[in-house]
C-alpha positions as CSV (number, residue, x, y, z in Angstrom):
1,M,0.0,0.0,-0.2
2,R,1.4,3.4,-0.9
3,I,1.5,6.2,1.2
4,F,-0.5,9.3,0.3
5,K,1.0,12.8,1.5
6,Q,2.7,10.9,4.4
7,W,-0.8,10.9,5.8
8,L,-1.7,6.9,5.6
9,C,0.0,4.7,8.2
10,F,-0.4,0.9,7.9
11,G,0.3,-1.8,10.4
12,N,1.3,-5.5,9.7
13,L,-1.7,-8.3,10.4
14,L,0.0,-10.7,12.4
15,W,-2.8,-13.5,12.6
16,L,-4.3,-13.4,8.9
17,A,-0.9,-14.2,7.2
18,G,-2.0,-17.3,5.9
19,Q,-5.6,-16.5,5.8
20,G,-5.8,-13.5,3.4
21,L,-6.5,-13.8,-0.4
22,S,-4.1,-12.6,-3.1
23,A,-5.1,-9.6,-5.1
24,A,-5.8,-11.9,-7.9
25,E,-8.3,-14.1,-6.0
26,F,-10.2,-11.1,-4.8
27,P,-13.4,-10.9,-6.7
28,S,-14.1,-7.4,-8.2
29,E,-17.6,-7.4,-7.7
30,T,-20.7,-9.0,-6.3
31,A,-22.9,-11.5,-8.5
32,D,-25.4,-8.7,-9.0
33,G,-22.9,-6.0,-10.1
34,Y,-21.8,-4.0,-7.0
35,A,-18.0,-3.1,-6.8
36,L,-15.7,-5.2,-3.9
37,P,-12.9,-4.0,-2.1
38,Q,-9.4,-4.7,-3.8
39,P,-6.2,-5.1,-2.2
40,G,-3.6,-2.3,-3.0
41,R,-6.0,0.3,-3.5
42,H,-4.4,3.7,-3.9
43,F,-6.4,6.4,-2.0
44,V,-6.7,9.8,-3.5
45,F,-8.1,12.9,-1.3
46,P,-10.5,14.6,-1.0
47,C,-12.3,12.3,-3.5
48,D,-11.9,9.3,-1.3
49,H,-13.5,11.1,1.8
50,G,-16.8,11.4,-0.5
51,S,-19.1,9.1,-1.9
52,H,-18.4,5.5,-3.6
53,P,-21.8,4.7,-5.2
54,E,-20.1,1.6,-7.1
55,F,-20.2,0.1,-3.8
56,A,-23.6,-1.1,-2.0
57,I,-22.9,0.3,1.3
58,E,-21.2,3.2,3.0
59,W,-21.2,5.2,6.0
60,W,-19.6,8.3,7.6
61,Y,-19.5,7.9,11.4
62,V,-18.5,10.5,14.2
63,T,-18.6,10.0,18.0
64,G,-17.1,12.1,20.8
65,H,-17.2,13.4,24.3
66,L,-17.7,17.1,24.6
67,V,-17.1,19.5,27.6
68,A,-19.3,22.8,27.8
69,T,-18.0,26.2,29.4
70,N,-20.3,25.5,32.4
71,Q,-18.4,22.0,32.8
72,A,-21.4,19.8,31.7
73,T,-20.1,16.8,29.8
74,Y,-21.9,15.2,26.9
75,G,-21.4,12.5,24.5
76,F,-22.8,12.6,20.7
77,Q,-23.0,10.2,17.4
78,A,-23.5,11.5,14.0
79,T,-23.9,8.9,11.3
80,F,-24.7,9.2,7.7
81,F,-25.4,5.9,5.7
82,R,-25.8,5.4,1.8
83,R,-27.3,2.3,0.5
84,A,-27.6,1.6,-3.0
85,L,-31.0,0.4,-4.3
86,L,-29.8,-0.4,-7.8
87,P,-26.3,-1.7,-8.9
88,P,-24.1,0.9,-10.9
89,H,-25.0,-0.4,-14.3
90,S,-28.7,-1.0,-14.0
91,T,-30.7,0.4,-16.9
92,E,-33.7,1.1,-14.4
93,R,-31.6,3.9,-12.5
94,S,-33.6,7.3,-12.9
95,A,-32.1,10.1,-14.8
96,S,-34.0,12.7,-12.4
97,V,-31.6,14.6,-10.2
98,D,-34.4,15.7,-7.8
99,F,-35.8,12.0,-7.2
100,G,-33.2,9.4,-7.8
101,N,-34.3,5.6,-7.5
102,D,-30.6,4.3,-7.2
103,Q,-29.6,5.3,-3.5
104,I,-31.2,5.9,-0.3
105,Y,-29.6,7.8,2.5
106,L,-30.2,7.1,6.3
107,A,-29.0,9.0,9.0
108,H,-28.7,8.8,12.9
109,M,-28.0,11.6,15.6
110,A,-27.6,11.1,19.1
111,L,-26.8,13.1,22.6
112,V,-26.3,11.9,25.8
113,D,-26.0,14.2,28.9
114,K,-23.3,12.4,31.3
115,T,-24.6,14.1,34.3
116,T,-28.4,13.9,34.0
117,G,-28.3,10.5,32.0
118,E,-30.8,11.9,29.6
119,F,-30.2,10.3,25.9
120,R,-31.9,11.9,22.9
121,F,-32.1,10.0,19.3
122,Q,-33.4,10.8,16.1
123,E,-33.4,9.1,12.8
124,R,-34.4,9.7,9.5
125,I,-34.4,8.4,5.9
126,N,-34.6,9.8,2.3
127,R,-34.2,8.8,-1.2
128,A,-31.6,10.4,-3.3
129,G,-32.2,13.9,-4.6
130,W,-33.1,17.2,-3.1
131,D,-33.3,16.1,0.4
132,A,-30.4,13.8,0.5
133,A,-27.1,13.5,-1.3
134,A,-23.3,12.9,-1.0
135,A,-20.8,14.0,-3.4
136,T,-18.3,11.9,-4.9
137,N,-15.4,14.4,-5.4
138,T,-15.1,15.4,-1.6
139,L,-16.8,14.8,1.8
140,D,-20.2,16.5,1.4
141,V,-23.1,14.5,2.8
142,R,-26.6,15.7,3.6
143,N,-29.9,14.3,5.1
144,G,-32.5,17.2,5.4
145,N,-30.8,19.9,7.5
146,W,-28.3,17.6,8.6
147,T,-24.8,17.8,6.8
148,Y,-21.2,17.0,7.3
149,R,-18.6,18.3,5.3
150,L,-15.1,19.0,4.3
151,L,-14.4,22.5,4.5
152,P,-12.2,24.4,2.1
153,A,-8.8,24.7,3.1
154,A,-7.8,28.0,4.7
155,V,-5.1,30.0,3.7
156,G,-1.9,29.0,5.6
157,S,-3.5,25.9,6.9
158,A,-0.8,23.9,5.7
159,G,-3.1,21.2,4.4
160,R,-4.8,20.7,7.5
161,E,-8.2,19.5,7.1
162,T,-11.3,20.5,9.1
163,F,-14.6,18.5,9.0
164,A,-18.0,20.4,9.9
165,L,-21.0,18.7,11.3
166,Q,-24.4,20.5,11.6
167,A,-27.2,18.6,13.3
168,T,-30.2,18.8,15.2
169,I,-32.3,16.4,17.5
170,G,-36.1,17.3,17.5
171,D,-37.0,20.8,18.6
172,G,-34.5,20.9,21.7
173,V,-31.2,19.6,20.6
174,A,-28.9,21.5,18.1
175,F,-25.1,21.2,17.5
176,T,-22.3,22.7,15.3
177,L,-19.0,21.3,15.5
178,D,-15.9,21.5,13.8
179,F,-13.1,18.6,13.7
180,T,-9.4,19.0,13.1
181,P,-7.3,15.8,13.0
182,Q,-4.9,15.6,15.7
183,K,-3.2,12.6,14.1
184,P,-2.9,11.3,10.6
185,L,-5.5,9.0,9.0
186,V,-5.1,5.3,9.5
187,V,-6.3,2.6,7.0
188,F,-7.4,-0.8,8.9
189,G,-6.8,-4.1,7.2
190,T,-4.7,-5.9,5.4
191,N,-3.3,-4.2,2.2
192,G,-6.2,-1.6,2.3
193,V,-9.0,-4.4,2.9
194,S,-10.6,-5.0,6.2
195,R,-11.9,-8.4,6.1
196,K,-15.0,-9.1,8.2
197,A,-15.5,-13.3,7.5
198,Q,-14.0,-16.0,5.5
199,D,-16.4,-14.8,2.3
200,P,-14.1,-12.4,0.7
201,T,-17.3,-10.5,-0.1
202,A,-17.4,-9.6,3.5
203,A,-15.0,-6.8,3.7
204,S,-14.8,-3.1,3.5
205,H,-12.4,-0.3,2.9
206,Y,-12.0,1.2,6.3
207,L,-10.5,4.7,7.0
208,T,-10.3,6.6,10.3
209,Y,-9.3,9.5,12.3
210,T,-8.8,8.1,15.4
211,R,-8.5,11.4,17.3
212,L,-10.0,14.8,16.4
213,A,-10.1,17.9,18.3
214,A,-13.7,19.4,18.4
215,T,-15.1,22.9,18.8
216,G,-18.6,24.4,18.4
217,D,-21.4,25.1,19.9
218,L,-24.5,22.9,21.7
219,T,-28.1,24.4,22.1
220,L,-30.0,22.3,24.6
221,N,-33.7,23.4,25.6
222,D,-32.6,27.1,24.8
223,T,-29.5,27.0,26.6
224,H,-26.5,27.9,24.0
225,L,-23.1,26.4,25.2
226,A,-19.5,26.5,23.7
227,V,-18.0,23.1,23.8
228,T,-14.8,21.4,23.0
229,G,-13.5,18.1,23.3
230,E,-12.2,15.0,21.2
231,A,-14.0,12.7,18.6
232,W,-13.2,9.6,16.4
233,M,-14.3,9.4,12.8
234,D,-15.0,6.3,10.7
235,H,-15.5,5.8,6.9
236,E,-16.3,2.4,5.4
237,F,-17.5,1.5,2.2
238,S,-18.2,-1.9,1.1
239,S,-20.9,-4.2,-0.3
240,S,-21.2,-6.4,2.5
241,Q,-20.2,-6.4,6.1
242,V,-21.5,-9.7,7.7
243,G,-20.9,-13.1,6.8
244,A,-23.5,-15.9,6.1
245,D,-23.1,-17.2,9.6
246,Q,-22.8,-14.0,11.5
247,V,-25.5,-12.1,13.2
248,G,-23.9,-8.8,14.2
249,W,-20.7,-7.3,15.7
250,D,-19.3,-5.4,19.2
251,W,-17.2,-2.6,18.2
252,L,-14.9,-0.3,20.2
253,S,-13.0,2.8,19.7
254,L,-10.5,3.7,22.9
255,Q,-9.0,7.1,23.1
256,L,-6.6,6.5,25.8
257,F,-5.0,9.4,27.8
258,D,-1.6,8.4,26.9
259,G,-2.0,9.1,23.3
260,R,-2.8,5.8,21.8
261,E,-6.1,4.4,20.5
262,I,-7.7,1.0,19.9
263,M,-10.2,0.0,17.5
264,A,-11.7,-3.4,18.2
265,Y,-14.7,-5.5,16.8
266,R,-16.0,-8.9,17.6
267,M,-17.9,-10.5,14.7
268,R,-20.4,-12.6,16.4
269,R,-21.6,-15.9,14.9
270,A,-25.1,-17.1,15.1
271,D,-23.8,-19.6,18.1
272,G,-22.3,-16.6,20.0
273,T,-18.9,-17.5,19.3
274,T,-16.3,-15.2,18.0
275,D,-15.4,-15.3,14.2
276,P,-11.7,-15.8,13.3
277,F,-11.8,-12.6,11.2
278,S,-12.2,-10.4,14.4
279,T,-9.5,-8.1,15.2
280,V,-8.1,-5.6,17.9
281,A,-6.2,-2.9,16.1
282,W,-3.4,-0.8,18.3
283,V,-2.9,2.9,17.2
284,D,0.7,4.2,18.8
285,R,1.3,7.8,19.4
286,Q,2.9,7.9,16.0
287,S,-0.3,6.4,14.1
288,A,1.3,3.2,13.3
289,V,-1.1,0.2,13.5
290,R,-0.5,-3.1,14.6
291,Q,-3.5,-5.5,14.8
292,V,-4.1,-9.0,16.2
293,G,-6.6,-11.7,16.2
294,P,-9.0,-13.7,18.4
295,S,-6.2,-15.9,19.4
296,Q,-4.6,-12.7,21.0
297,F,-7.4,-11.0,22.8
298,K,-10.2,-11.9,24.9
299,W,-13.6,-10.1,25.1
300,T,-15.6,-10.8,28.4
301,V,-18.9,-9.3,29.2
302,L,-19.0,-8.4,33.0
303,E,-22.6,-6.9,33.1
304,H,-25.8,-6.8,31.1
305,W,-28.6,-4.5,30.4
306,H,-32.2,-5.0,29.8
307,S,-34.0,-2.5,27.4
308,R,-37.6,-1.7,28.7
309,K,-38.2,-0.1,25.2
310,T,-37.4,-3.0,23.0
311,G,-37.0,-6.0,25.4
312,T,-33.3,-6.5,24.2
313,D,-30.8,-7.8,26.4
314,Y,-27.3,-6.2,25.6
315,P,-23.9,-6.4,27.1
316,A,-22.9,-3.5,29.1
317,K,-19.6,-3.3,31.5
318,M,-17.1,-5.2,29.7
319,Q,-13.3,-6.4,29.6
320,L,-10.8,-6.4,26.8
321,E,-7.7,-8.2,27.4
322,A,-5.3,-7.8,24.2
323,F,-1.9,-8.8,23.6
324,N,0.3,-5.4,22.5
325,P,2.8,-6.8,19.6
326,A,4.5,-3.2,20.1
327,S,5.4,-4.0,24.0
328,G,5.0,-7.7,23.8
329,N,2.7,-7.7,26.8
330,W,-1.2,-8.2,27.5
331,E,-2.9,-5.4,28.5
332,T,-6.5,-5.0,30.3
333,F,-9.3,-2.4,29.6
334,V,-12.6,-2.2,31.3
335,V,-15.2,-0.5,29.3
336,E,-18.1,1.0,31.4
337,P,-21.1,2.8,29.9
338,L,-21.5,6.4,31.6
339,V,-25.1,6.0,30.9
340,A,-27.1,2.5,30.9
341,D,-29.7,3.6,28.4
342,Q,-27.8,4.6,25.1
343,E,-30.0,2.3,23.0
344,L,-30.7,3.7,19.2
345,A,-34.3,1.8,19.2
346,A,-34.4,2.6,15.3
347,K,-37.6,2.0,13.4
348,I,-36.6,2.8,10.2
349,G,-35.1,-0.4,8.6
350,G,-35.8,-2.8,11.5
351,V,-32.1,-2.3,13.0
352,G,-31.7,-1.2,16.4
353,Y,-28.7,-1.3,18.3
354,W,-26.9,0.2,21.5
355,E,-24.3,2.9,20.9
356,G,-22.8,4.7,23.9
357,A,-20.1,6.8,25.5
358,C,-18.0,4.9,27.9
359,R,-15.1,5.4,30.3
360,V,-12.2,3.2,30.4
361,R,-10.4,1.8,33.4
362,D,-7.1,-0.4,33.4
363,A,-6.8,-3.7,35.6
364,A,-6.1,-1.5,38.9
365,K,-9.4,0.6,38.2
366,H,-7.5,3.7,37.3
367,E,-9.5,5.9,34.7
368,I,-7.3,5.9,31.7
369,G,-9.5,6.8,28.8
370,R,-12.4,7.5,27.0
371,A,-14.6,5.2,24.6
372,Y,-17.6,4.7,22.2
373,M,-19.2,1.2,22.1
374,E,-21.4,-0.3,19.5
375,L,-23.4,-3.4,19.9
376,T,-25.4,-4.7,16.8
377,G,-27.6,-7.9,16.2
378,Y,-28.9,-8.4,19.8
379,G,-32.5,-7.5,18.9
380,Q,-32.3,-8.7,15.6
381,S,-29.9,-10.5,13.0
382,L,-28.2,-8.2,10.8
383,K,-27.7,-11.1,8.1
384,G,-28.9,-9.7,4.8
385,K,-29.1,-6.3,6.0
386,F,-25.4,-5.5,5.9
């Protein structure tokens, strides 16, 4: 994988050396004509921050922790989804700019008040056209009045990027946030492809800013607050994320106070076991990435939480023990939700999940970082949806 403007850092995958497919063995598209991730892809920016309509599935995802001037603390999530309805070469695609029939856009916004425990969530869906779209030449996605954009570079910015989010949740919440990368972009996976299952079609191109400085304004029940904090940004595009025998995933983004980050996902099989293509990715202070597989990490659920809204039982407090290939040592992280009820009881598409702000402790119970955790496929299997 080539380096683009010294912004892409790649690690060596230790556990998949004998499991990955060569570039020649990767299929280039699905049976119905959608593109599939290819090893060695040369990412070009700002275009690759934008939409990839030749792939069936794509999302831009930002989570973070905010502190207001009055010292109140919040967690937030903003996710823009794109789902293709017709493959790229379909003759059924509409020529209409205002009401396309080839793409549909879903979006989720959430805010949690860590002090009061109040959790707010809104979802929306729009077809391609005047009310929802995603540019292909840069990051510029919108769904109604929700937008997420790469701002034009300011004079003298030395190429530093700034991403801008504008969103509301009902009538009581609005936030405008700018994000500036504090560390280089990383690409997870082997040679640019993040495998999710034995089936090579279950894979993505997975681009992430693991630490962004956040600044902006939050309006909450007519109270206007200036906020600062840190955020995490994922951008994934694929044509399948789940293998035939998988029901969902558990995902973590840890931002440690010592300057490191950890991304982990546990792909869950129908029998509850961990798929061999699950991973823990260590991102060091210089953004070098090293990844390990299930034989080198252990995911233990310490507590559960029951949703009265949906009747779903979710893991809650959990422990991640993982081998750090940089140090040669095992490390332990206990992830504790700051608020129990951070369930996105989504009705659109029937895919509800838990996504929430957490604290991170070490084995000695010292607080060492912040996290976001995502738990999917507990109320309903994701098979056939991703």
